[in-house]
C-alpha positions in Angstrom: 19.2 187.0 242.5 21.7 185.7 245.2 19.4 186.4 248.2 16.3 184.8 246.6 18.4 181.8 245.5 19.7 181.5 249.0 16.3 181.7 250.6 14.9 179.1 248.2 17.8 176.8 248.9 17.2 177.2 252.7 13.6 176.3 252.2 14.4 173.2 250.3 17.0 172.2 252.8 14.5 172.6 255.7 12.0 170.6 253.8 14.2 167.6 252.9 16.7 167.4 255.8 16.2 166.1 259.3 15.5 168.4 262.2 18.5 169.2 264.4 18.2 169.6 268.2 20.1 172.3 269.9 21.7 171.8 273.3 23.1 174.8 275.1 25.6 174.3 278.0 24.2 177.5 279.5 21.4 179.9 278.5 22.3 182.1 275.6 22.5 185.8 276.2 22.1 187.9 273.1 24.9 190.2 272.2 28.0 190.2 269.9 29.7 186.9 269.8 31.4 184.3 267.6 30.1 180.8 267.1 33.1 178.6 266.4 32.0 175.5 264.7 33.6 172.1 263.9 33.8 171.2 260.2 30.8 168.8 259.8 30.8 169.2 256.0 28.4 171.1 253.9 25.4 169.8 255.9 26.8 171.1 259.2 27.3 174.6 257.8 23.8 174.5 256.3 22.4 173.4 259.6 24.0 176.4 261.3 22.6 178.7 258.7 19.2 177.2 258.4 18.2 175.4 261.6 20.2 177.2 264.3 17.9 179.4 266.6 20.1 182.5 266.1 20.4 182.1 262.3 18.8 185.5 261.5 21.8 187.4 263.0 24.6 185.1 261.8 27.2 186.2 259.3 29.4 183.3 258.2 33.0 183.6 257.2 33.3 182.2 253.7 36.6 181.7 251.9 36.9 184.1 249.0 37.8 181.3 246.6 34.5 179.5 247.4 32.6 182.6 246.1 34.2 182.3 242.7 34.9 178.6 241.9 32.2 176.1 241.0 34.1 173.1 242.4 32.7 173.5 245.9 29.6 171.6 247.0 27.5 174.8 247.5 27.2 176.9 244.3 28.6 180.5 244.5 25.1 182.0 243.6 23.8 180.5 246.9 26.8 181.5 249.0 26.6 185.1 247.7 23.0 185.3 249.0 24.1 184.8 252.6 25.1 187.8 254.8 28.7 186.5 254.5 32.1 188.0 255.3 34.7 187.1 252.7 37.8 185.5 254.1 41.1 186.3 252.3 44.2 184.2 252.7 46.6 187.1 252.0 47.3 190.6 253.3 43.6 191.5 252.8 42.8 189.3 255.8 42.7 192.6 257.8 39.6 193.5 255.7 37.9 190.3 257.0 38.7 191.3 260.6 37.5 194.9 260.1 34.2 193.8 258.5 33.7 191.3 261.4 34.1 194.1 263.9 31.4 196.1 262.1 29.1 193.1 262.2 29.7 192.7 266.0 29.0 196.4 266.5 25.4 195.7 265.3 25.0 193.0 268.0 25.1 190.3 265.3 27.1 187.1 265.4 30.0 185.6 263.4 30.1 182.0 262.3 33.6 180.7 261.9 34.8 177.2 260.9 38.5 177.2 262.1 39.5 173.6 261.6 42.4 173.0 259.2 41.5 172.0 255.7 43.3 168.9 254.2 46.8 170.0 253.1 46.7 173.2 255.2 49.6 174.2 257.4 49.2 172.8 260.8 49.1 175.3 263.7 48.0 174.4 267.2 47.5 170.9 266.1 44.3 171.3 264.2 42.6 174.7 264.1 43.5 178.0 262.5 44.2 180.7 265.0 44.6 184.0 263.1 40.9 184.8 263.7 41.5 184.8 267.4 42.9 188.4 267.1 39.2 189.4 266.8 39.1 189.3 270.6 41.8 191.9 270.9 40.4 194.1 268.2 36.8 193.8 269.6 38.1 194.9 273.0 39.8 197.9 271.5 36.7 198.9 269.5 34.1 198.3 272.2 35.8 198.0 275.6 34.1 194.6 276.0 35.4 191.0 276.1 34.4 188.9 273.1 32.4 185.7 273.8 33.3 182.7 271.6 30.9 179.8 271.7 32.5 176.4 270.7 29.9 174.5 268.7 29.9 170.8 267.8 27.6 169.7 265.0 26.9 166.0 265.2 25.1 164.8 262.0 24.6 161.2 263.3 22.9 162.4 266.5 21.1 165.3 264.8 22.5 167.6 267.4 24.0 171.0 267.6 25.9 171.2 270.9 26.9 174.7 272.1 29.5 174.7 274.9 29.8 177.5 277.4 31.5 180.6 276.0 35.2 181.1 276.0 36.2 184.7 276.6 39.1 186.8 275.4 40.7 188.2 278.5 41.7 191.9 277.9 43.8 191.8 281.1 46.3 189.4 279.4 48.4 189.7 276.4 47.3 187.8 273.4 50.4 185.6 273.4 49.7 184.7 277.1 46.2 183.4 276.4 46.3 182.0 272.8 47.2 178.5 273.9 44.4 178.4 276.5 41.9 179.8 274.1 42.8 177.1 271.5 42.6 174.3 274.0 39.2 175.4 275.3 37.7 176.0 271.9 39.1 172.7 270.5 37.5 170.8 273.4 34.1 172.3 272.5 34.6 171.7 268.8 35.1 168.0 269.6 31.9 167.9 271.6 33.6 167.4 274.9 32.2 169.2 277.9 
């Protein structure tokens, strides 16, 4: 039921929502990567899942509690129909990372919304950074650098703006590059070139 419900919800969303234009800073090259998206609300997440050109290979990270509680704007039945990766906020987070590596190994893409939620503990000013360890894990699993595309969804301009990819540098320790990665990604999330 979940997948059919999800497909029906996507069809309705496409029918009743405005078209989004997609602007790439540079031509997209298929291959494993992470789309790191600003929090533009439910409509922004839906636009990435329904209108984004690479939507068929996207696996969004979805907080585990959103899959169970009915207080969120998108019903759990619809969320469970997506090819999601559950995100745990406890020691099970390693499961999220491992499942993400398996998705990347299929040359698919991850969709992550790293901005702090209201009331969340602030780190690096305004985005969560625990997921950045994926770069290190991906390099160990594949021998390749992970591309992370910062994406700014602007509902007012009906625009999905994809910045040039930020890359994890395997020649540096994670601690040496974390701050730079956060700054580059944050700039793209804000829609700055």
